[in-house]
C-alpha positions in Angstrom: 0.0 0.0 0.0 1.4 3.4 -0.9 1.5 6.3 1.5 -0.6 9.4 0.8 1.6 12.1 -0.9 1.3 15.8 -0.9 0.4 16.8 -4.5 2.4 20.0 -4.3 5.8 19.0 -2.8 5.4 15.3 -3.7 6.6 14.1 -0.3 4.7 11.7 1.9 1.9 13.6 3.6 3.4 13.0 7.0 6.6 14.8 5.9 5.1 17.5 3.7 7.3 20.6 3.6 4.8 23.1 2.1 4.3 25.0 5.3 8.1 25.8 5.4 8.3 27.2 1.9 8.4 30.9 1.2 5.1 32.5 0.1 5.2 34.1 -2.4 7.9 32.2 -4.2 11.2 34.2 -4.2 12.0 36.4 -7.3 15.2 36.2 -9.2 16.4 37.1 -12.7 18.2 34.0 -13.9 16.0 31.1 -14.9 16.9 27.8 -13.4 16.1 24.7 -15.5 16.6 21.4 -13.6 17.0 18.3 -15.7 16.2 15.5 -13.3 17.2 11.9 -13.8 14.0 9.7 -13.5 15.5 7.6 -10.7 16.0 10.7 -8.6 12.4 11.9 -9.0 10.8 10.0 -6.1 13.8 10.0 -3.8 13.0 11.2 -0.3 16.3 13.1 0.0 15.8 15.0 -3.3 15.9 18.8 -3.0 14.9 19.8 -6.5 11.2 20.1 -5.5 12.1 22.5 -2.8 14.0 24.6 -5.3 11.2 24.8 -7.8 8.5 25.4 -5.2 10.5 28.2 -3.5 11.7 30.1 -6.6 9.6 31.9 -9.2 11.7 31.1 -12.2 12.7 27.5 -11.6 11.4 24.6 -13.7 12.1 20.9 -13.4 12.0 18.4 -16.4 12.2 14.7 -15.8 13.8 12.3 -18.2 17.1 11.0 -19.6 17.2 12.6 -23.0 16.2 16.3 -23.5 15.6 18.5 -26.5 18.8 20.4 -27.6 16.5 23.4 -28.1 16.8 24.0 -24.4 20.2 25.5 -25.1 18.9 28.9 -26.1 21.3 31.9 -26.2 22.3 32.9 -22.6 22.1 29.3 -21.3 25.0 27.9 -19.2 25.4 24.6 -17.4 26.1 24.5 -13.7 28.5 21.6 -13.5 32.2 21.2 -12.6 34.8 20.3 -15.2 36.2 21.4 -18.5 34.4 23.5 -21.0 34.2 27.2 -21.8 33.6 29.3 -18.6 30.4 31.2 -18.4 30.7 34.9 -17.7 28.0 35.7 -15.1 26.7 38.7 -17.0 26.0 36.5 -20.0 23.9 33.9 -18.2 20.1 34.3 -18.4 19.3 30.6 -18.0 21.2 28.1 -15.9 20.8 24.3 -16.3 21.3 22.1 -13.3 21.5 18.3 -13.5 19.6 16.6 -10.6 20.6 13.1 -9.6 23.5 11.3 -8.1 26.9 12.1 -9.6 26.7 8.8 -11.6 23.2 9.8 -12.9 24.4 13.3 -13.8 27.3 11.9 -15.8 24.7 9.7 -17.6 22.6 12.8 -18.4 25.7 14.5 -19.8 26.5 11.5 -22.0 22.8 11.1 -23.2 22.6 14.8 -24.1 25.9 15.8 -25.9 24.6 19.3 -26.5 25.1 20.0 -22.8 28.9 19.7 -23.3 28.8 22.6 -25.8 27.3 25.0 -23.2 29.4 27.5 -21.3 29.9 26.1 -17.8 29.5 27.8 -14.5 31.4 26.2 -11.6 31.0 27.2 -8.0 33.9 27.9 -5.7 34.4 25.0 -3.3 32.4 25.5 -0.2 31.0 23.3 2.6 27.5 22.0 2.2 24.7 22.0 4.7 23.2 18.8 3.3 23.9 16.4 6.1 21.5 13.7 4.8 23.8 12.4 2.1 27.5 12.1 2.4 29.6 14.0 -0.1 32.2 11.9 -1.8 34.4 14.9 -2.5 34.7 18.4 -1.0 32.4 20.9 -2.6 29.7 18.4 -3.7 26.4 20.1 -2.9 22.7 19.2 -3.1 20.8 20.6 -6.1 19.2 23.2 -3.9 22.5 24.3 -2.4 24.1 24.5 -5.8 21.2 26.4 -7.3 21.0 29.0 -4.5 24.8 29.5 -4.5 24.8 30.0 -8.3 22.0 32.5 -8.1 23.9 34.4 -5.4 27.0 34.3 -7.6 25.1 35.5 -10.7 22.8 38.1 -9.1 24.3 39.0 -5.7 22.1 39.7 -2.7 22.3 36.2 -1.2 20.4 37.2 1.9 17.1 37.3 -0.1 17.2 33.5 -0.4 17.2 33.1 3.5 13.6 31.9 3.5 14.4 29.0 1.2 17.6 28.2 3.1 15.4 28.0 6.3 13.1 25.6 4.5 16.1 23.5 3.5 17.4 23.5 7.0 14.0 22.2 8.3 14.1 19.5 5.6 17.6 18.4 6.6 16.8 18.5 10.4 13.6 16.5 10.0 15.3 13.8 7.9 18.1 13.5 10.5 15.5 13.4 13.3 13.7 10.5 11.6 17.0 8.6 11.4 17.6 9.3 15.1 20.4 11.8 14.5 20.2 15.1 16.3 22.9 17.3 14.9 24.1 18.5 11.5 27.3 16.8 10.3 
């Protein structure tokens, strides 16, 4: 028997996060387009839903192969690695890959047009996502990466505080359900 789910945040009704999300959704200039691997979609630890529900110009598409037409002028890929560097002033749409690192590499391989996009890489910084263990320093959840990228591109990071607060509630609740009390 399946548990009832919240139709908005897609989480089990008992762990619905809608009450923690900012209302109205937070405004920003740079469009975020999240390409989500299908295996990540129903994962309880996934943060992409929080990002899309908390921001006005964030959209999530699920699948493995996406239309190359998504690479409109002004589009950059938020992903570490080689490739032409994106100048923040030139970015009007930022694509994020949502999934495990293995799944994100599969998305890159299945969508070769992504490799031709300018890349935006974030400076290495500690994450607040204590639910999953990072395999390397600087590995962040989709929400953390998206909010840090918006702060880098647009400035004024303090305006995202309500969404950071929702994220912290999400992390704390997950740790509490596992019997852990502190943030790692």
